[in-house]
C-alpha positions as CSV (number, residue, x, y, z in Angstrom):
1,X,21.2,-27.4,-4.9
2,X,19.1,-24.4,-5.8
3,X,16.8,-26.6,-7.9
4,X,16.4,-29.0,-5.0
5,X,15.4,-26.2,-2.6
6,X,12.8,-25.0,-5.1
7,X,11.4,-28.6,-5.3
8,X,11.3,-28.8,-1.5
9,X,9.6,-25.4,-1.2
10,X,6.9,-26.3,-3.7
11,X,6.3,-29.6,-1.9
12,X,5.7,-27.8,1.4
13,X,3.5,-25.2,-0.2
14,X,1.5,-28.1,-1.7
15,X,1.3,-29.9,1.6
16,X,0.2,-26.8,3.4
17,X,-2.6,-26.1,0.9
18,X,-3.7,-29.8,1.1
19,X,-3.8,-29.7,4.9
20,X,-5.7,-26.3,4.9
21,X,-8.2,-27.3,2.2
22,X,-8.6,-31.1,2.5
23,X,-12.1,-31.0,1.1
24,X,-12.0,-28.1,-1.4
25,X,-15.2,-29.1,-3.1
26,X,-17.4,-28.9,0.0
27,X,-20.3,-26.6,-0.8
28,X,-20.4,-24.6,2.4
29,X,-16.9,-23.1,2.5
30,X,-14.9,-20.4,0.7
31,X,-11.1,-20.3,0.5
32,X,-9.7,-16.7,0.5
33,X,-6.1,-15.8,0.0
34,X,-5.6,-12.2,1.0
35,X,-3.2,-9.6,2.3
36,X,-2.5,-9.8,6.0
37,X,-5.0,-7.9,8.3
38,X,-7.2,-7.1,5.3
39,X,-10.4,-8.7,6.5
40,X,-11.8,-7.9,10.0
41,X,-12.9,-10.9,12.0
42,X,-16.2,-9.3,12.7
43,X,-16.9,-9.2,8.9
44,X,-15.9,-12.9,8.5
45,X,-18.2,-13.9,11.3
46,X,-21.1,-11.9,10.0
47,X,-20.8,-13.5,6.5
48,X,-20.7,-17.0,8.0
49,X,-23.7,-16.2,10.2
50,X,-25.8,-14.8,7.3
51,X,-24.9,-17.5,4.7
52,X,-23.7,-20.6,6.6
53,X,-20.5,-20.4,4.4
54,X,-17.3,-20.9,6.4
55,X,-14.4,-18.7,5.3
56,X,-10.9,-20.2,5.3
57,X,-8.5,-17.3,5.3
58,X,-4.8,-17.5,4.3
59,X,-2.6,-14.4,4.2
60,X,0.3,-13.1,2.3
61,X,2.5,-10.0,2.7
62,X,3.2,-9.1,-1.0
63,X,2.0,-9.8,-4.5
64,X,5.1,-11.8,-5.4
65,X,4.4,-14.4,-2.7
66,X,0.8,-14.7,-3.7
67,X,1.6,-15.0,-7.4
68,X,4.5,-17.5,-6.9
69,X,2.4,-19.8,-4.7
70,X,-0.6,-19.8,-7.1
71,X,1.8,-20.5,-10.1
72,X,3.5,-23.3,-8.2
73,X,0.3,-25.2,-7.5
74,X,-1.7,-26.7,-10.3
75,X,-4.8,-26.6,-8.1
76,X,-4.4,-24.3,-5.2
77,X,-7.9,-24.9,-3.7
78,X,-8.3,-21.1,-3.3
79,X,-11.3,-19.3,-4.6
80,X,-10.5,-15.6,-4.2
81,X,-7.4,-13.5,-4.0
82,X,-6.8,-9.8,-3.8
83,X,-4.0,-8.7,-6.1
84,X,-2.8,-5.2,-6.8
85,X,-3.7,-3.6,-10.1
86,X,-0.6,-4.7,-12.1
87,X,-1.0,-8.2,-10.8
88,X,-4.6,-8.4,-11.9
89,X,-3.3,-7.5,-15.4
90,X,-0.5,-10.1,-15.2
91,X,-2.8,-12.9,-13.9
92,X,-5.4,-12.2,-16.5
93,X,-2.8,-12.4,-19.3
94,X,-1.7,-15.8,-18.0
95,X,-5.2,-17.2,-17.8
96,X,-5.3,-17.4,-14.1
97,X,-8.6,-15.6,-13.5
98,X,-12.3,-16.6,-13.8
99,X,-14.6,-14.0,-15.5
100,X,-17.0,-12.3,-13.1
101,X,-20.8,-13.0,-13.5
102,X,-22.0,-9.5,-12.8
103,X,-25.6,-10.7,-12.6
104,X,-24.6,-12.1,-9.2
105,X,-23.0,-8.8,-8.1
106,X,-26.1,-6.8,-7.5
107,X,-24.2,-4.3,-5.3
108,X,-21.6,-3.5,-7.9
109,X,-23.3,-0.1,-8.5
110,X,-21.9,1.1,-5.2
111,X,-18.3,1.2,-6.6
112,X,-17.0,4.7,-7.3
113,X,-17.1,5.0,-11.2
114,X,-13.7,6.7,-11.3
115,X,-12.1,3.4,-10.0
116,X,-13.7,1.3,-12.7
117,X,-12.6,0.5,-16.3
118,X,-8.9,1.1,-15.5
119,X,-6.4,0.0,-18.2
120,X,-5.3,-3.0,-16.1
121,X,-8.8,-4.5,-16.5
122,X,-11.0,-2.7,-19.0
123,X,-14.7,-3.2,-18.3
124,X,-13.7,-5.0,-15.0
125,X,-14.1,-8.4,-16.6
126,X,-12.1,-10.0,-13.8
127,X,-11.8,-7.6,-10.9
128,X,-13.9,-5.7,-8.3
129,X,-12.1,-2.8,-6.6
130,X,-11.8,-3.3,-2.8
131,X,-9.3,-0.9,-1.2
132,X,-7.2,1.8,-2.7
133,X,-5.0,4.7,-1.9
134,X,-1.9,6.7,-2.8
135,X,1.8,6.6,-2.1
136,X,3.0,9.9,-0.7
137,X,5.3,11.7,1.7
138,X,5.0,11.7,5.5
139,X,6.7,14.4,7.5
140,X,6.8,14.9,11.3
141,X,6.0,18.6,11.8
142,X,7.6,18.6,15.2
143,X,10.9,18.5,13.4
144,X,10.2,19.6,9.8
145,X,8.2,22.7,8.6
146,X,5.5,21.2,6.4
147,X,6.0,24.1,3.9
148,X,9.6,22.9,3.2
149,X,8.5,19.6,1.7
150,X,6.4,19.7,-1.4
151,X,8.3,17.4,-3.8
152,X,10.0,14.0,-4.1
153,X,13.1,16.0,-4.9
154,X,13.2,17.2,-1.3
155,X,14.3,13.7,-0.3
156,X,17.8,14.4,-1.7
157,X,18.4,17.4,0.5
158,X,21.5,16.8,2.7
159,X,19.7,17.9,5.8
160,X,17.8,14.6,5.7
161,X,20.9,12.4,5.8
162,X,20.0,9.1,7.6
163,X,16.4,10.2,8.1
164,X,14.3,8.7,5.4
165,X,12.0,5.7,5.6
166,X,11.5,4.2,2.1
167,X,9.0,1.4,1.3
168,X,10.7,-1.9,0.8
169,X,8.9,-2.3,-2.5
170,X,10.6,-2.2,-5.9
171,X,7.9,-0.4,-7.8
172,X,7.2,2.2,-5.2
173,X,10.9,2.9,-4.7
174,X,11.5,3.4,-8.4
175,X,8.4,5.5,-8.7
176,X,10.0,8.1,-6.5
177,X,13.0,8.4,-8.8
178,X,11.1,8.2,-12.0
179,X,8.6,10.9,-11.0
180,X,11.4,13.2,-9.8
181,X,13.0,12.8,-13.2
182,X,9.8,13.6,-15.0
183,X,9.1,10.0,-16.2
184,X,6.1,7.7,-15.8
185,X,6.0,5.2,-13.0
186,X,5.5,2.6,-15.7
187,X,8.4,3.7,-17.8
188,X,10.0,0.9,-19.9
189,X,12.8,2.8,-21.5
190,X,16.1,1.1,-20.3
191,X,18.0,4.5,-20.2
192,X,15.3,6.0,-18.0
193,X,15.3,3.0,-15.7
194,X,19.1,3.3,-15.4
195,X,18.8,7.0,-14.6
196,X,16.2,6.2,-11.9
197,X,18.5,3.6,-10.4
198,X,21.4,6.1,-10.3
199,X,19.1,8.6,-8.7
200,X,18.1,6.1,-6.0
201,X,21.7,5.2,-5.5
202,X,22.5,8.8,-4.8
203,X,19.7,8.8,-2.2
204,X,21.2,5.9,-0.1
205,X,23.0,8.2,2.3
206,X,19.7,9.7,3.3
207,X,17.9,6.4,3.7
208,X,17.7,5.2,7.3
209,X,15.5,2.2,6.7
210,X,13.7,0.2,4.1
211,X,10.4,-1.2,5.5
212,X,7.0,-2.4,4.5
213,X,5.6,-4.4,7.5
214,X,5.6,-1.9,10.3
215,X,5.4,1.5,8.5
216,X,2.9,3.1,10.9
217,X,4.9,2.2,14.0
218,X,8.1,3.7,12.5
219,X,6.4,7.1,12.2
220,X,4.5,6.8,15.4
221,X,7.7,6.1,17.4
222,X,9.6,8.7,15.4
223,X,12.2,6.3,14.3
224,X,12.0,8.2,11.0
225,X,10.8,11.8,10.7
226,X,10.3,11.9,6.9
227,X,9.7,9.3,4.3
228,X,7.2,7.4,2.2
229,X,4.0,5.7,3.2
230,X,0.7,4.4,1.7
231,X,-2.2,6.7,2.6
232,X,-3.9,4.0,4.8
233,X,-0.7,3.6,6.8
234,X,-0.5,7.3,7.3
235,X,-4.1,7.3,8.7
236,X,-3.2,4.7,11.3
237,X,0.0,6.5,12.2
238,X,-1.6,9.9,12.4
239,X,-4.3,8.6,14.8
240,X,-1.5,7.9,17.2
241,X,0.9,10.8,16.4
242,X,-1.0,14.0,15.2
243,X,2.2,15.7,14.4
244,X,2.4,13.7,11.2
245,X,1.4,15.2,7.9
246,X,0.8,13.7,4.5
247,X,2.1,15.4,1.4
248,X,1.0,14.8,-2.2
249,X,4.3,15.5,-4.1
250,X,4.0,18.1,-6.9
251,X,5.6,15.8,-9.5
252,X,2.7,13.4,-9.0
253,X,2.4,10.1,-7.2
254,X,1.5,6.5,-7.7
255,X,-2.0,5.2,-6.8
256,X,-2.7,1.6,-6.0
257,X,-5.8,-0.5,-5.9
258,X,-6.4,-4.0,-4.5
259,X,-9.3,-5.9,-6.1
260,X,-11.1,-9.1,-5.5
261,X,-10.6,-11.7,-8.3
262,X,-11.9,-15.2,-8.6
263,X,-9.3,-17.8,-9.6
264,X,-9.7,-19.8,-12.8
265,X,-9.8,-23.1,-11.0
266,X,-11.9,-21.9,-8.0
267,X,-13.9,-24.8,-6.5
268,X,-16.6,-22.5,-5.1
269,X,-17.4,-19.9,-7.8
270,X,-20.9,-19.3,-6.6
271,X,-19.8,-18.8,-3.0
272,X,-17.1,-16.4,-4.3
273,X,-19.7,-14.2,-5.9
274,X,-21.8,-14.2,-2.8
275,X,-18.9,-13.1,-0.7
276,X,-17.9,-10.3,-3.1
277,X,-21.5,-9.1,-3.2
278,X,-21.6,-9.1,0.6
279,X,-18.4,-7.0,0.8
280,X,-20.0,-4.5,-1.6
281,X,-22.7,-3.7,0.8
282,X,-22.1,-0.1,1.9
283,X,-22.3,-0.8,5.7
284,X,-19.8,-3.7,5.3
285,X,-17.4,-1.7,3.2
286,X,-17.5,1.1,5.7
287,X,-16.8,-1.2,8.6
288,X,-13.8,-2.7,6.7
289,X,-12.3,0.7,5.7
290,X,-12.6,2.1,9.3
291,X,-11.0,-1.0,10.8
292,X,-8.1,-1.2,8.3
293,X,-7.4,2.4,7.5
294,X,-7.3,2.2,3.8
295,X,-9.8,4.0,1.5
296,X,-12.8,2.0,0.3
297,X,-13.7,1.9,-3.4
298,X,-17.3,1.9,-2.3
299,X,-18.8,5.4,-2.9
300,X,-22.0,4.6,-0.9
301,X,-19.8,3.5,2.1
302,X,-18.0,6.8,2.1
303,X,-21.4,8.6,2.5
304,X,-22.0,6.7,5.7
305,X,-18.7,7.9,7.2
306,X,-18.3,10.9,9.5
307,X,-18.3,14.2,7.6
308,X,-14.7,14.9,8.7
309,X,-13.5,11.7,7.1
310,X,-15.6,12.3,3.9
311,X,-13.8,15.6,3.5
312,X,-10.3,14.3,4.4
313,X,-8.1,14.8,1.4
314,X,-6.0,11.7,2.2
315,X,-8.7,9.2,2.9
316,X,-11.0,10.6,0.2
317,X,-9.1,12.8,-2.2
318,X,-11.1,14.9,-4.7
319,X,-10.9,14.4,-8.4
320,X,-8.3,17.2,-8.9
321,X,-5.9,15.4,-6.5
322,X,-6.7,12.0,-8.1
323,X,-5.8,13.3,-11.6
324,X,-2.2,13.8,-10.3
325,X,-2.0,10.1,-9.5
326,X,-0.8,7.3,-11.9
327,X,-1.8,3.7,-11.3
328,X,0.8,0.9,-11.7
329,X,0.6,-1.3,-14.8
330,X,2.2,-4.6,-15.5
331,X,5.6,-4.6,-17.1
332,X,6.8,-6.9,-19.9
333,X,9.2,-9.6,-18.6
334,X,12.3,-8.0,-20.0
335,X,11.6,-4.7,-18.4
336,X,10.6,-6.3,-15.2
337,X,13.9,-8.2,-15.1
338,X,15.8,-4.9,-15.7
339,X,14.0,-3.3,-12.7
340,X,14.7,-6.4,-10.6
341,X,18.4,-6.3,-11.5
342,X,18.8,-2.7,-10.5
343,X,16.7,-3.2,-7.3
344,X,19.0,-6.1,-6.2
345,X,22.1,-3.9,-6.8
346,X,20.5,-1.0,-4.9
347,X,19.7,-3.1,-1.9
348,X,23.3,-4.2,-1.5
349,X,24.5,-0.7,-2.0
350,X,26.2,-1.4,-5.4
């Protein structure tokens, strides 16, 4: 029965893609598979107006969905997608990506050099940084003195029983425990992973909710007064609730980056390069960052922003802060399976 459901699921995915991209080789279109709410309509319209290329946008809400769909389809019809760092690494290893032709990316020099040549894609053979940020602590200063919370370890304090919001993301959740234990967020030692699982299990009484889709609203509405958030979600929440503060934990934190990649079987490679180069224009990158809330990888775009935003340590942290962050890497299949096993047990409270 399970096998039958998988066949049916793949059939419907294939049917959906066929309906959405019935003429994938048409020269005046570009098929983009991207995170939800990651591309403002105004930017889409401007690109089409300037180039005559129509953008077909399909959205996903996590890397796993994106990856599974692309693996299930022999020819997806998509040209571009926007994986997180460790999925860029995984997709490159599995031959799913088309090398970039940097001669067509004349605006690439606008990218902040500190975000280039990362271990998940040395020399940026396949990826162009788009949006990035950190995973830190949010506290509501109406209820919590901000001087009291400086560490991931504070999450285990009994006073926060049934108060925490934790991201419903395996890697981010395990990063909290691993860092609090003094380990890397990319740790592959089975004993360390088990210790992290037991550490998270001990945190369950303090966790009020696991969430990933409506994080800003949870903090805006004060359904949780302390917890975890991505820096971009914090910005959106803080705009509505100024009592919220963002804390970089002293043990360190994970940093994330979403990058544009061109798929190996992309039917419109030239259009894909045109689109990425368009997004790299500073005024466009600025517009996107301000609309979405996440930090732009475009250093020239940052210079166009209000001075208060340029100096904001959450939106644009300095190099000293950035040195405390660690970017997620891909895990080998055996290690990934171990994390997944413990994650499933944690979510059912076992």
